[in-house]
C-alpha positions in Angstrom: 18.1 3.7 12.9 18.2 0.1 11.7 16.5 -0.8 8.4 16.0 -4.1 6.6 15.9 -3.9 2.8 14.3 -6.9 1.2 15.0 -6.6 -2.5 16.3 -9.2 -5.0 17.0 -6.9 -8.0 20.6 -5.8 -7.5 20.3 -2.4 -9.4 17.3 -1.4 -7.4 18.8 -2.5 -4.1 22.0 -0.5 -4.9 20.0 2.6 -5.8 18.0 2.4 -2.6 21.0 1.8 -0.4 22.9 4.6 -2.0 19.9 6.9 -1.4 19.5 5.8 2.2 23.2 6.3 3.1 23.3 9.8 1.5 20.0 10.9 3.1 20.3 9.3 6.5 24.0 9.1 7.3 23.5 7.4 10.7 21.4 4.6 9.2 22.3 0.9 9.4 21.0 -1.1 6.5 20.8 -4.9 6.4 19.9 -6.4 3.0 18.4 -9.7 2.0 17.5 -10.9 -1.4 14.9 -13.7 -1.0 11.7 -14.7 0.7 13.5 -17.3 2.9 16.3 -14.9 4.0 13.8 -12.2 4.7 11.8 -14.5 7.0 14.9 -15.5 8.9 16.0 -11.9 9.5 12.5 -10.7 10.4 11.1 -13.6 12.3 14.3 -14.5 14.2 15.6 -11.0 15.0 16.8 -10.7 18.5 17.0 -6.9 18.0 14.0 -5.9 15.8 14.4 -3.5 12.9 13.0 0.0 13.1 11.7 -0.2 9.5 11.4 -2.8 6.7 11.6 -1.7 3.0 9.9 -4.6 1.3 9.7 -5.7 -2.3 6.5 -7.6 -3.2 7.9 -10.1 -5.7 11.1 -12.1 -5.1 12.7 -15.5 -5.4 12.3 -18.1 -2.7 16.0 -18.6 -2.0 19.1 -16.4 -2.3 20.8 -16.5 -5.7 24.1 -18.3 -5.9 26.5 -19.3 -8.7 25.1 -22.8 -8.9 21.4 -22.1 -8.1 18.6 -20.0 -9.7 17.1 -18.8 -6.4 14.0 -21.0 -6.9 10.7 -20.1 -8.3 9.8 -16.4 -8.4 7.1 -15.6 -5.7 4.9 -12.8 -6.9 3.2 -12.5 -3.5 6.2 -13.1 -1.3 6.0 -9.6 0.2 2.3 -10.1 1.2 3.2 -13.5 2.6 5.9 -11.8 4.8 3.4 -9.2 6.0 1.0 -12.1 6.9 3.8 -13.9 8.8 4.5 -10.7 10.7 0.8 -10.3 11.6 0.5 -13.8 12.8 3.7 -13.5 15.0 2.6 -10.0 16.3 5.8 -8.4 14.9 5.1 -4.7 15.0 7.8 -3.4 12.7 6.6 -0.8 10.2 6.8 -1.7 6.5 7.1 0.5 3.4 6.7 -1.4 0.2 9.1 -0.4 -2.6 7.9 -1.7 -6.0 8.6 -1.4 -9.7 5.1 -2.8 -10.6 1.8 -0.9 -10.7 -0.3 -4.1 -10.9 -0.4 -7.1 -8.6 -2.3 -10.0 -10.0 -5.2 -8.1 -11.4 -5.2 -5.3 -8.8 -4.0 -1.8 -9.5 -1.3 -0.6 -7.0 -3.8 1.8 -5.4 -6.3 -1.0 -4.8 -3.5 -3.3 -3.5 -2.4 -0.4 -1.2 -5.9 -0.1 0.4 -6.0 -3.9 0.8 -2.7 -4.0 2.6 -3.7 -1.1 4.9 -6.9 -3.0 5.9 -5.2 -6.4 6.4 -2.0 -5.3 8.1 -2.7 -1.9 9.7 0.0 -2.4 12.4 2.7 -3.0 9.9 2.0 -1.7 6.4 2.4 2.1 6.2 2.7 3.0 2.5 4.3 2.2 -0.8 6.9 3.9 -3.0 6.8 3.3 -6.8 10.4 2.8 -7.9 11.7 3.6 -11.4 15.3 3.5 -12.5 14.5 6.1 -15.2 13.0 8.7 -12.8 14.0 10.1 -9.5 10.6 10.9 -7.9 10.9 7.7 -5.9 13.6 9.3 -3.8 11.5 12.1 -2.5 8.6 9.7 -1.9 10.8 7.3 0.1 12.3 10.1 2.1 8.9 11.5 3.0 7.6 8.0 3.9 10.6 7.1 6.1 10.4 10.5 7.9 6.7 10.0 8.5 7.2 6.6 10.0 10.4 7.1 12.0 11.0 10.7 12.7 
């Protein structure tokens, strides 16, 4: 099973990877941290991913010691889903987010919108919190529903 994790917040990415490796020992996880690197990995993949775990808000470029990563893109995840739709990339996507509001939309409303716009890709969302562990059970359930 090959998963792409698109997440720019290091602590969250490490928590998710640790969980994935302990819960699904045979898994292969690729990780990218920006809108541009996610596009490259998804749109140019010779061997498509089985699943994408996608953050909704991220920087434009990968962070480096001499650069900020560019402007934060609050809708980068939705833009990636749109690009997948336009290129007919059928990889399932689970959104993993720390936010319960996007723009002026509650997460539940945003969830319904993504289901309607991108039914071939968008499967569900997981609300991540570093202070609570409920996200782990939710992520496991969603991954199993999509892949197993």
